[in-house]
CHARMM-style PDB file with segment names, atoms N, HN, CA, C and O in Angstrom:
ATOM      1  N   UNK     1       0.838  -1.178   0.000  1.00  0.00      PROA
ATOM      2  CA  UNK     1       0.000   0.000   0.000  1.00  0.00      PROA
ATOM      3  C   UNK     1       0.883   1.241   0.000  1.00  0.00      PROA
ATOM      4  O   UNK     1       1.886   1.292   0.712  1.00  0.00      PROA
ATOM      5  N   UNK     2       0.528   2.203  -0.765  1.00  0.00      PROA
ATOM      6  HN  UNK     2      -0.287   2.162  -1.343  1.00  0.00      PROA
ATOM      7  CA  UNK     2       1.265   3.466  -0.809  1.00  0.00      PROA
ATOM      8  C   UNK     2       0.619   4.465   0.148  1.00  0.00      PROA
ATOM      9  O   UNK     2      -0.604   4.604   0.193  1.00  0.00      PROA
ATOM     10  N   UNK     3       1.451   5.145   0.899  1.00  0.00      PROA
ATOM     11  HN  UNK     3       2.444   5.032   0.863  1.00  0.00      PROA
ATOM     12  CA  UNK     3       0.962   6.160   1.822  1.00  0.00      PROA
ATOM     13  C   UNK     3       1.280   7.524   1.222  1.00  0.00      PROA
ATOM     14  O   UNK     3       2.362   7.725   0.670  1.00  0.00      PROA
ATOM     15  N   UNK     4       0.370   8.433   1.324  1.00  0.00      PROA
ATOM     16  HN  UNK     4      -0.509   8.269   1.772  1.00  0.00      PROA
ATOM     17  CA  UNK     4       0.637   9.777   0.829  1.00  0.00      PROA
ATOM     18  C   UNK     4       1.522  10.512   1.827  1.00  0.00      PROA
ATOM     19  O   UNK     4       1.687  10.076   2.966  1.00  0.00      PROA
ATOM     20  N   UNK     5       2.075  11.600   1.398  1.00  0.00      PROA
ATOM     21  HN  UNK     5       1.941  11.955   0.472  1.00  0.00      PROA
ATOM     22  CA  UNK     5       2.905  12.403   2.285  1.00  0.00      PROA
ATOM     23  C   UNK     5       2.071  13.192   3.287  1.00  0.00      PROA
ATOM     24  O   UNK     5       2.617  13.982   4.057  1.00  0.00      PROA
ATOM     25  N   UNK     6       0.760  12.989   3.289  1.00  0.00      PROA
ATOM     26  HN  UNK     6       0.316  12.347   2.663  1.00  0.00      PROA
ATOM     27  CA  UNK     6      -0.102  13.661   4.258  1.00  0.00      PROA
ATOM     28  C   UNK     6       0.195  13.181   5.671  1.00  0.00      PROA
ATOM     29  O   UNK     6      -0.112  13.873   6.642  1.00  0.00      PROA
ATOM     30  N   UNK     7       0.789  12.001   5.788  1.00  0.00      PROA
ATOM     31  HN  UNK     7       1.038  11.439   4.999  1.00  0.00      PROA
ATOM     32  CA  UNK     7       1.163  11.485   7.101  1.00  0.00      PROA
ATOM     33  C   UNK     7       2.428  12.185   7.591  1.00  0.00      PROA
ATOM     34  O   UNK     7       3.268  12.610   6.798  1.00  0.00      PROA
ATOM     35  N   UNK     8       2.543  12.291   8.881  1.00  0.00      PROA
ATOM     36  HN  UNK     8       1.861  11.945   9.526  1.00  0.00      PROA
ATOM     37  CA  UNK     8       3.769  12.805   9.479  1.00  0.00      PROA
ATOM     38  C   UNK     8       4.632  11.607   9.843  1.00  0.00      PROA
ATOM     39  O   UNK     8       4.280  10.822  10.724  1.00  0.00      PROA
ATOM     40  N   UNK     9       5.746  11.474   9.170  1.00  0.00      PROA
ATOM     41  HN  UNK     9       6.031  12.111   8.454  1.00  0.00      PROA
ATOM     42  CA  UNK     9       6.654  10.353   9.382  1.00  0.00      PROA
ATOM     43  C   UNK     9       7.720  10.762  10.391  1.00  0.00      PROA
ATOM     44  O   UNK     9       8.211  11.890  10.358  1.00  0.00      PROA
ATOM     45  N   UNK    10       8.074   9.852  11.281  1.00  0.00      PROA
ATOM     46  HN  UNK    10       7.674   8.935  11.308  1.00  0.00      PROA
ATOM     47  CA  UNK    10       9.111  10.117  12.281  1.00  0.00      PROA
ATOM     48  C   UNK    10      10.127   8.986  12.283  1.00  0.00      PROA
ATOM     49  O   UNK    10       9.811   7.843  11.951  1.00  0.00      PROA
ATOM     50  N   UNK    11      11.354   9.327  12.665  1.00  0.00      PROA
ATOM     51  HN  UNK    11      11.611  10.255  12.935  1.00  0.00      PROA
ATOM     52  CA  UNK    11      12.430   8.339  12.803  1.00  0.00      PROA
ATOM     53  C   UNK    11      12.732   8.135  14.274  1.00  0.00      PROA
ATOM     54  O   UNK    11      12.440   8.990  15.110  1.00  0.00      PROA
ATOM     55  N   UNK    12      13.306   7.014  14.569  1.00  0.00      PROA
ATOM     56  HN  UNK    12      13.543   6.319  13.890  1.00  0.00      PROA
ATOM     57  CA  UNK    12      13.720   6.713  15.933  1.00  0.00      PROA
ATOM     58  C   UNK    12      14.758   7.719  16.404  1.00  0.00      PROA
ATOM     59  O   UNK    12      15.553   8.226  15.613  1.00  0.00      PROA
ATOM     60  N   UNK    13      14.743   7.998  17.690  1.00  0.00      PROA
ATOM     61  HN  UNK    13      14.098   7.585  18.333  1.00  0.00      PROA
ATOM     62  CA  UNK    13      15.771   8.867  18.264  1.00  0.00      PROA
ATOM     63  C   UNK    13      17.142   8.198  18.221  1.00  0.00      PROA
ATOM     64  O   UNK    13      18.160   8.862  18.416  1.00  0.00      PROA
ATOM     65  N   UNK    14      17.178   6.890  17.968  1.00  0.00      PROA
ATOM     66  HN  UNK    14      16.351   6.351  17.810  1.00  0.00      PROA
ATOM     67  CA  UNK    14      18.437   6.165  17.845  1.00  0.00      PROA
ATOM     68  C   UNK    14      19.044   6.309  16.452  1.00  0.00      PROA
ATOM     69  O   UNK    14      20.183   5.893  16.239  1.00  0.00      PROA
ATOM     70  N   UNK    15      18.318   6.883  15.504  1.00  0.00      PROA
ATOM     71  HN  UNK    15      17.393   7.221  15.676  1.00  0.00      PROA
ATOM     72  CA  UNK    15      18.828   7.074  14.153  1.00  0.00      PROA
ATOM     73  C   UNK    15      19.913   8.134  14.172  1.00  0.00      PROA
ATOM     74  O   UNK    15      19.779   9.168  14.827  1.00  0.00      PROA
ATOM     75  N   UNK    16      20.973   7.871  13.457  1.00  0.00      PROA
ATOM     76  HN  UNK    16      21.082   7.032  12.925  1.00  0.00      PROA
ATOM     77  CA  UNK    16      22.064   8.833  13.387  1.00  0.00      PROA
ATOM     78  C   UNK    16      21.778   9.933  12.387  1.00  0.00      PROA
ATOM     79  O   UNK    16      20.855   9.824  11.580  1.00  0.00      PROA
ATOM     80  N   UNK    17      22.555  10.976  12.438  1.00  0.00      PROA
ATOM     81  HN  UNK    17      23.305  11.065  13.094  1.00  0.00      PROA
ATOM     82  CA  UNK    17      22.393  12.110  11.528  1.00  0.00      PROA
ATOM     83  C   UNK    17      22.923  11.807  10.134  1.00  0.00      PROA
ATOM     84  O   UNK    17      22.698  12.585   9.207  1.00  0.00      PROA
ATOM     85  N   UNK    18      23.629  10.682   9.972  1.00  0.00      PROA
ATOM     86  HN  UNK    18      23.813  10.050  10.725  1.00  0.00      PROA
ATOM     87  CA  UNK    18      24.226  10.360   8.679  1.00  0.00      PROA
ATOM     88  C   UNK    18      23.238   9.760   7.687  1.00  0.00      PROA
ATOM     89  O   UNK    18      23.616   9.480   6.549  1.00  0.00      PROA
ATOM     90  N   UNK    19      21.984   9.555   8.082  1.00  0.00      PROA
ATOM     91  HN  UNK    19      21.677   9.783   9.006  1.00  0.00      PROA
ATOM     92  CA  UNK    19      20.976   9.026   7.167  1.00  0.00      PROA
ATOM     93  C   UNK    19      21.155   7.563   6.853  1.00  0.00      PROA
ATOM     94  O   UNK    19      20.763   7.114   5.777  1.00  0.00      PROA
ATOM     95  N   UNK    20      21.735   6.810   7.760  1.00  0.00      PROA
ATOM     96  HN  UNK    20      22.053   7.176   8.635  1.00  0.00      PROA
ATOM     97  CA  UNK    20      22.006   5.394   7.534  1.00  0.00      PROA
ATOM     98  C   UNK    20      20.773   4.518   7.533  1.00  0.00      PROA
ATOM     99  O   UNK    20      19.745   4.876   6.959  1.00  0.00      PROA
ATOM    100  N   UNK    21      20.877   3.380   8.173  1.00  0.00      PROA
ATOM    101  HN  UNK    21      21.713   3.089   8.639  1.00  0.00      PROA
ATOM    102  CA  UNK    21      19.814   2.382   8.174  1.00  0.00      PROA
ATOM    103  C   UNK    21      18.697   2.777   9.131  1.00  0.00      PROA
ATOM    104  O   UNK    21      18.739   2.446  10.316  1.00  0.00      PROA
ATOM    105  N   UNK    22      17.712   3.478   8.619  1.00  0.00      PROA
ATOM    106  HN  UNK    22      17.678   3.747   7.656  1.00  0.00      PROA
ATOM    107  CA  UNK    22      16.627   3.974   9.462  1.00  0.00      PROA
ATOM    108  C   UNK    22      15.278   3.566   8.889  1.00  0.00      PROA
ATOM    109  O   UNK    22      15.116   3.420   7.678  1.00  0.00      PROA
ATOM    110  N   UNK    23      14.338   3.390   9.764  1.00  0.00      PROA
ATOM    111  HN  UNK    23      14.470   3.508  10.748  1.00  0.00      PROA
ATOM    112  CA  UNK    23      12.954   3.231   9.340  1.00  0.00      PROA
ATOM    113  C   UNK    23      12.174   4.422   9.870  1.00  0.00      PROA
ATOM    114  O   UNK    23      12.540   5.032  10.875  1.00  0.00      PROA
ATOM    115  N   UNK    24      11.104   4.735   9.179  1.00  0.00      PROA
ATOM    116  HN  UNK    24      10.807   4.239   8.363  1.00  0.00      PROA
ATOM    117  CA  UNK    24      10.218   5.806   9.600  1.00  0.00      PROA
ATOM    118  C   UNK    24       8.851   5.206   9.885  1.00  0.00      PROA
ATOM    119  O   UNK    24       8.438   4.239   9.245  1.00  0.00      PROA
ATOM    120  N   UNK    25       8.161   5.783  10.842  1.00  0.00      PROA
ATOM    121  HN  UNK    25       8.497   6.569  11.363  1.00  0.00      PROA
ATOM    122  CA  UNK    25       6.837   5.312  11.246  1.00  0.00      PROA
ATOM    123  C   UNK    25       5.885   6.498  11.224  1.00  0.00      PROA
ATOM    124  O   UNK    25       6.258   7.616  11.580  1.00  0.00      PROA
ATOM    125  N   UNK    26       4.662   6.244  10.806  1.00  0.00      PROA
ATOM    126  HN  UNK    26       4.359   5.336  10.517  1.00  0.00      PROA
ATOM    127  CA  UNK    26       3.604   7.256  10.868  1.00  0.00      PROA
ATOM    128  C   UNK    26       2.431   6.652  11.630  1.00  0.00      PROA
ATOM    129  O   UNK    26       2.296   5.432  11.715  1.00  0.00      PROA
ATOM    130  N   UNK    27       1.603   7.499  12.170  1.00  0.00      PROA
ATOM    131  HN  UNK    27       1.713   8.490  12.100  1.00  0.00      PROA
ATOM    132  CA  UNK    27       0.414   7.011  12.865  1.00  0.00      PROA
ATOM    133  C   UNK    27      -0.772   7.179  11.929  1.00  0.00      PROA
ATOM    134  O   UNK    27      -1.183   8.294  11.607  1.00  0.00      PROA
ATOM    135  N   UNK    28      -1.314   6.037  11.499  1.00  0.00      PROA
ATOM    136  HN  UNK    28      -0.980   5.131  11.761  1.00  0.00      PROA
ATOM    137  CA  UNK    28      -2.496   6.061  10.659  1.00  0.00      PROA
ATOM    138  C   UNK    28      -3.743   5.918  11.500  1.00  0.00      PROA
ATOM    139  O   UNK    28      -3.669   5.716  12.712  1.00  0.00      PROA
ATOM    140  N   UNK    29      -4.878   6.024  10.858  1.00  0.00      PROA
ATOM    141  HN  UNK    29      -4.938   6.188   9.874  1.00  0.00      PROA
ATOM    142  CA  UNK    29      -6.142   5.935  11.579  1.00  0.00      PROA
ATOM    143  C   UNK    29      -6.332   4.570  12.227  1.00  0.00      PROA
ATOM    144  O   UNK    29      -6.797   4.476  13.363  1.00  0.00      PROA
ATOM    145  N   UNK    30      -5.970   3.508  11.503  1.00  0.00      PROA
ATOM    146  HN  UNK    30      -5.592   3.584  10.580  1.00  0.00      PROA
ATOM    147  CA  UNK    30      -6.150   2.149  12.024  1.00  0.00      PROA
ATOM    148  C   UNK    30      -4.862   1.350  12.081  1.00  0.00      PROA
ATOM    149  O   UNK    30      -4.858   0.215  12.558  1.00  0.00      PROA
ATOM    150  N   UNK    31      -3.780   1.920  11.605  1.00  0.00      PROA
ATOM    151  HN  UNK    31      -3.784   2.842  11.217  1.00  0.00      PROA
ATOM    152  CA  UNK    31      -2.538   1.165  11.537  1.00  0.00      PROA
ATOM    153  C   UNK    31      -1.346   2.093  11.702  1.00  0.00      PROA
ATOM    154  O   UNK    31      -1.476   3.317  11.747  1.00  0.00      PROA
ATOM    155  N   UNK    32      -0.175   1.464  11.790  1.00  0.00      PROA
ATOM    156  HN  UNK    32      -0.069   0.470  11.754  1.00  0.00      PROA
ATOM    157  CA  UNK    32       1.076   2.205  11.862  1.00  0.00      PROA
ATOM    158  C   UNK    32       1.918   1.787  10.662  1.00  0.00      PROA
ATOM    159  O   UNK    32       2.515   0.711  10.675  1.00  0.00      PROA
ATOM    160  N   UNK    33       1.973   2.620   9.627  1.00  0.00      PROA
ATOM    161  HN  UNK    33       1.487   3.494   9.616  1.00  0.00      PROA
ATOM    162  CA  UNK    33       2.793   2.305   8.473  1.00  0.00      PROA
ATOM    163  C   UNK    33       4.274   2.517   8.777  1.00  0.00      PROA
ATOM    164  O   UNK    33       4.646   3.443   9.499  1.00  0.00      PROA
ATOM    165  N   UNK    34       5.111   1.646   8.217  1.00  0.00      PROA
ATOM    166  HN  UNK    34       4.809   0.895   7.630  1.00  0.00      PROA
ATOM    167  CA  UNK    34       6.562   1.691   8.417  1.00  0.00      PROA
ATOM    168  C   UNK    34       7.217   1.658   7.040  1.00  0.00      PROA
ATOM    169  O   UNK    34       6.793   0.899   6.168  1.00  0.00      PROA
ATOM    170  N   UNK    35       8.247   2.476   6.839  1.00  0.00      PROA
ATOM    171  HN  UNK    35       8.591   3.093   7.547  1.00  0.00      PROA
ATOM    172  CA  UNK    35       8.961   2.496   5.560  1.00  0.00      PROA
ATOM    173  C   UNK    35      10.446   2.727   5.792  1.00  0.00      PROA
ATOM    174  O   UNK    35      10.862   3.148   6.871  1.00  0.00      PROA
ATOM    175  N   UNK    36      11.231   2.447   4.770  1.00  0.00      PROA
ATOM    176  HN  UNK    36      10.892   2.105   3.894  1.00  0.00      PROA
ATOM    177  CA  UNK    36      12.671   2.691   4.774  1.00  0.00      PROA
ATOM    178  C   UNK    36      12.894   4.177   4.499  1.00  0.00      PROA
ATOM    179  O   UNK    36      12.388   4.702   3.508  1.00  0.00      PROA
ATOM    180  N   UNK    37      13.632   4.846   5.348  1.00  0.00      PROA
ATOM    181  HN  UNK    37      14.043   4.420   6.153  1.00  0.00      PROA
ATOM    182  CA  UNK    37      13.839   6.288   5.176  1.00  0.00      PROA
ATOM    183  C   UNK    37      14.601   6.620   3.895  1.00  0.00      PROA
ATOM    184  O   UNK    37      14.473   7.727   3.371  1.00  0.00      PROA
ATOM    185  N   UNK    38      15.384   5.684   3.390  1.00  0.00      PROA
ATOM    186  HN  UNK    38      15.488   4.785   3.816  1.00  0.00      PROA
ATOM    187  CA  UNK    38      16.132   5.929   2.156  1.00  0.00      PROA
ATOM    188  C   UNK    38      15.238   5.832   0.924  1.00  0.00      PROA
ATOM    189  O   UNK    38      15.613   6.298  -0.152  1.00  0.00      PROA
ATOM    190  N   UNK    39      14.057   5.229   1.074  1.00  0.00      PROA
ATOM    191  HN  UNK    39      13.753   4.850   1.948  1.00  0.00      PROA
ATOM    192  CA  UNK    39      13.144   5.067  -0.056  1.00  0.00      PROA
ATOM    193  C   UNK    39      11.795   5.710   0.260  1.00  0.00      PROA
ATOM    194  O   UNK    39      10.739   5.158  -0.050  1.00  0.00      PROA
ATOM    195  N   UNK    40      11.850   6.861   0.869  1.00  0.00      PROA
ATOM    196  HN  UNK    40      12.707   7.310   1.121  1.00  0.00      PROA
ATOM    197  CA  UNK    40      10.628   7.535   1.321  1.00  0.00      PROA
ATOM    198  C   UNK    40       9.716   7.956   0.168  1.00  0.00      PROA
ATOM    199  O   UNK    40       8.502   8.055   0.345  1.00  0.00      PROA
ATOM    200  N   UNK    41      10.280   8.198  -0.989  1.00  0.00      PROA
ATOM    201  HN  UNK    41      11.267   8.118  -1.133  1.00  0.00      PROA
ATOM    202  CA  UNK    41       9.481   8.636  -2.139  1.00  0.00      PROA
ATOM    203  C   UNK    41       9.120   7.466  -3.033  1.00  0.00      PROA
ATOM    204  O   UNK    41       9.722   7.276  -4.090  1.00  0.00      PROA
ATOM    205  N   UNK    42       8.143   6.685  -2.614  1.00  0.00      PROA
ATOM    206  HN  UNK    42       7.654   6.839  -1.756  1.00  0.00      PROA
ATOM    207  CA  UNK    42       7.637   5.616  -3.467  1.00  0.00      PROA
ATOM    208  C   UNK    42       8.101   4.224  -3.126  1.00  0.00      PROA
ATOM    209  O   UNK    42       7.747   3.279  -3.830  1.00  0.00      PROA
ATOM    210  N   UNK    43       8.879   4.057  -2.076  1.00  0.00      PROA
ATOM    211  HN  UNK    43       9.166   4.825  -1.504  1.00  0.00      PROA
ATOM    212  CA  UNK    43       9.298   2.722  -1.672  1.00  0.00      PROA
ATOM    213  C   UNK    43       8.164   1.965  -1.005  1.00  0.00      PROA
ATOM    214  O   UNK    43       7.095   2.526  -0.766  1.00  0.00      PROA
ATOM    215  N   UNK    44       8.389   0.696  -0.704  1.00  0.00      PROA
ATOM    216  HN  UNK    44       9.258   0.240  -0.898  1.00  0.00      PROA
ATOM    217  CA  UNK    44       7.339  -0.103  -0.071  1.00  0.00      PROA
ATOM    218  C   UNK    44       7.042   0.363   1.351  1.00  0.00      PROA
ATOM    219  O   UNK    44       7.903   0.905   2.045  1.00  0.00      PROA
ATOM    220  N   UNK    45       5.810   0.137   1.756  1.00  0.00      PROA
ATOM    221  HN  UNK    45       5.111  -0.303   1.192  1.00  0.00      PROA
ATOM    222  CA  UNK    45       5.340   0.476   3.096  1.00  0.00      PROA
ATOM    223  C   UNK    45       4.717  -0.774   3.695  1.00  0.00      PROA
ATOM    224  O   UNK    45       3.916  -1.444   3.043  1.00  0.00      PROA
ATOM    225  N   UNK    46       5.077  -1.089   4.921  1.00  0.00      PROA
ATOM    226  HN  UNK    46       5.728  -0.545   5.451  1.00  0.00      PROA
ATOM    227  CA  UNK    46       4.475  -2.203   5.656  1.00  0.00      PROA
ATOM    228  C   UNK    46       3.561  -1.591   6.704  1.00  0.00      PROA
ATOM    229  O   UNK    46       3.970  -0.706   7.455  1.00  0.00      PROA
ATOM    230  N   UNK    47       2.330  -2.062   6.749  1.00  0.00      PROA
ATOM    231  HN  UNK    47       1.998  -2.781   6.138  1.00  0.00      PROA
ATOM    232  CA  UNK    47       1.391  -1.541   7.749  1.00  0.00      PROA
ATOM    233  C   UNK    47       1.164  -2.568   8.843  1.00  0.00      PROA
ATOM    234  O   UNK    47       0.902  -3.739   8.569  1.00  0.00      PROA
ATOM    235  N   UNK    48       1.266  -2.120  10.075  1.00  0.00      PROA
ATOM    236  HN  UNK    48       1.479  -1.169  10.297  1.00  0.00      PROA
ATOM    237  CA  UNK    48       1.024  -2.959  11.244  1.00  0.00      PROA
ATOM    238  C   UNK    48      -0.238  -2.476  11.946  1.00  0.00      PROA
ATOM    239  O   UNK    48      -0.451  -1.271  12.077  1.00  0.00      PROA
ATOM    240  N   UNK    49      -1.073  -3.405  12.396  1.00  0.00      PROA
ATOM    241  HN  UNK    49      -0.899  -4.384  12.290  1.00  0.00      PROA
ATOM    242  CA  UNK    49      -2.119  -3.047  13.345  1.00  0.00      PROA
ATOM    243  C   UNK    49      -1.437  -2.727  14.668  1.00  0.00      PROA
ATOM    244  O   UNK    49      -0.284  -3.104  14.874  1.00  0.00      PROA
ATOM    245  N   UNK    50      -2.119  -2.050  15.549  1.00  0.00      PROA
ATOM    246  HN  UNK    50      -3.056  -1.744  15.382  1.00  0.00      PROA
ATOM    247  CA  UNK    50      -1.487  -1.639  16.810  1.00  0.00      PROA
ATOM    248  C   UNK    50      -0.969  -2.811  17.643  1.00  0.00      PROA
ATOM    249  O   UNK    50       0.152  -2.729  18.145  1.00  0.00      PROA
ATOM    250  N   UNK    51      -1.732  -3.905  17.818  1.00  0.00      PROA
ATOM    251  HN  UNK    51      -2.643  -3.972  17.410  1.00  0.00      PROA
ATOM    252  CA  UNK    51      -1.190  -5.037  18.590  1.00  0.00      PROA
ATOM    253  C   UNK    51       0.039  -5.663  17.916  1.00  0.00      PROA
ATOM    254  O   UNK    51       0.999  -6.030  18.593  1.00  0.00      PROA
ATOM    255  N   UNK    52       0.004  -5.782  16.594  1.00  0.00      PROA
ATOM    256  HN  UNK    52      -0.776  -5.483  16.044  1.00  0.00      PROA
ATOM    257  CA  UNK    52       1.143  -6.355  15.871  1.00  0.00      PROA
ATOM    258  C   UNK    52       2.366  -5.451  15.982  1.00  0.00      PROA
ATOM    259  O   UNK    52       3.488  -5.944  16.094  1.00  0.00      PROA
ATOM    260  N   UNK    53       2.164  -4.134  15.953  1.00  0.00      PROA
ATOM    261  HN  UNK    53       1.253  -3.733  15.862  1.00  0.00      PROA
ATOM    262  CA  UNK    53       3.286  -3.209  16.078  1.00  0.00      PROA
ATOM    263  C   UNK    53       3.916  -3.306  17.462  1.00  0.00      PROA
ATOM    264  O   UNK    53       5.137  -3.232  17.597  1.00  0.00      PROA
ATOM    265  N   UNK    54       3.090  -3.469  18.483  1.00  0.00      PROA
ATOM    266  HN  UNK    54       2.098  -3.529  18.372  1.00  0.00      PROA
ATOM    267  CA  UNK    54       3.613  -3.634  19.848  1.00  0.00      PROA
ATOM    268  C   UNK    54       4.463  -4.899  19.939  1.00  0.00      PROA
ATOM    269  O   UNK    54       5.512  -4.892  20.582  1.00  0.00      PROA
ATOM    270  N   UNK    55       4.018  -5.988  19.300  1.00  0.00      PROA
ATOM    271  HN  UNK    55       3.165  -5.993  18.778  1.00  0.00      PROA
ATOM    272  CA  UNK    55       4.811  -7.231  19.290  1.00  0.00      PROA
ATOM    273  C   UNK    55       6.101  -7.038  18.498  1.00  0.00      PROA
ATOM    274  O   UNK    55       7.154  -7.538  18.894  1.00  0.00      PROA
ATOM    275  N   UNK    56       6.024  -6.318  17.382  1.00  0.00      PROA
ATOM    276  HN  UNK    56       5.168  -5.912  17.060  1.00  0.00      PROA
ATOM    277  CA  UNK    56       7.201  -6.022  16.572  1.00  0.00      PROA
ATOM    278  C   UNK    56       8.242  -5.267  17.401  1.00  0.00      PROA
ATOM    279  O   UNK    56       9.417  -5.632  17.398  1.00  0.00      PROA
ATOM    280  N   UNK    57       7.820  -4.223  18.105  1.00  0.00      PROA
ATOM    281  HN  UNK    57       6.865  -3.926  18.107  1.00  0.00      PROA
ATOM    282  CA  UNK    57       8.754  -3.458  18.941  1.00  0.00      PROA
ATOM    283  C   UNK    57       9.350  -4.316  20.046  1.00  0.00      PROA
ATOM    284  O   UNK    57      10.541  -4.207  20.338  1.00  0.00      PROA
ATOM    285  N   UNK    58       8.542  -5.163  20.659  1.00  0.00      PROA
ATOM    286  HN  UNK    58       7.575  -5.251  20.421  1.00  0.00      PROA
ATOM    287  CA  UNK    58       9.055  -6.048  21.709  1.00  0.00      PROA
ATOM    288  C   UNK    58      10.121  -6.977  21.142  1.00  0.00      PROA
ATOM    289  O   UNK    58      11.134  -7.227  21.795  1.00  0.00      PROA
ATOM    290  N   UNK    59       9.905  -7.488  19.940  1.00  0.00      PROA
ATOM    291  HN  UNK    59       9.082  -7.285  19.410  1.00  0.00      PROA
ATOM    292  CA  UNK    59      10.889  -8.371  19.300  1.00  0.00      PROA
ATOM    293  C   UNK    59      12.184  -7.630  18.998  1.00  0.00      PROA
ATOM    294  O   UNK    59      13.273  -8.170  19.195  1.00  0.00      PROA
ATOM    295  N   UNK    60      12.068  -6.402  18.523  1.00  0.00      PROA
ATOM    296  HN  UNK    60      11.184  -5.963  18.363  1.00  0.00      PROA
ATOM    297  CA  UNK    60      13.262  -5.598  18.228  1.00  0.00      PROA
ATOM    298  C   UNK    60      14.052  -5.341  19.505  1.00  0.00      PROA
ATOM    299  O   UNK    60      15.279  -5.439  19.514  1.00  0.00      PROA
ATOM    300  N   UNK    61      13.358  -5.018  20.563  1.00  0.00      PROA
ATOM    301  HN  UNK    61      12.361  -4.938  20.556  1.00  0.00      PROA
ATOM    302  CA  UNK    61      14.038  -4.745  21.834  1.00  0.00      PROA
ATOM    303  C   UNK    61      14.746  -5.979  22.372  1.00  0.00      PROA
ATOM    304  O   UNK    61      15.809  -5.873  22.984  1.00  0.00      PROA
ATOM    305  N   UNK    62      14.151  -7.157  22.143  1.00  0.00      PROA
ATOM    306  HN  UNK    62      13.288  -7.243  21.647  1.00  0.00      PROA
ATOM    307  CA  UNK    62      14.752  -8.408  22.619  1.00  0.00      PROA
ATOM    308  C   UNK    62      15.960  -8.810  21.788  1.00  0.00      PROA
ATOM    309  O   UNK    62      16.786  -9.607  22.233  1.00  0.00      PROA
ATOM    310  N   UNK    63      16.065  -8.264  20.588  1.00  0.00      PROA
ATOM    311  HN  UNK    63      15.395  -7.617  20.227  1.00  0.00      PROA
ATOM    312  CA  UNK    63      17.194  -8.567  19.720  1.00  0.00      PROA
ATOM    313  C   UNK    63      16.909  -9.717  18.866  1.00  0.00      PROA
ATOM    314  OT1 UNK    63      17.755 -10.116  18.065  1.00  0.00      PROA
TER     315      UNK     63
END
């Protein structure tokens, strides 16, 4: 699914200023879309429901 730029995309505070390996997240009405910051203009977007996003974050934190 393509997301318009109407969403406000944010990067993690852990992202460096060099524009490296970062993902961006936006808050949608029913989901949280995630995209690669390097491909913000037309790259793929993965949408998570809120419970799935919480599990995703827990998995990332666990390593």
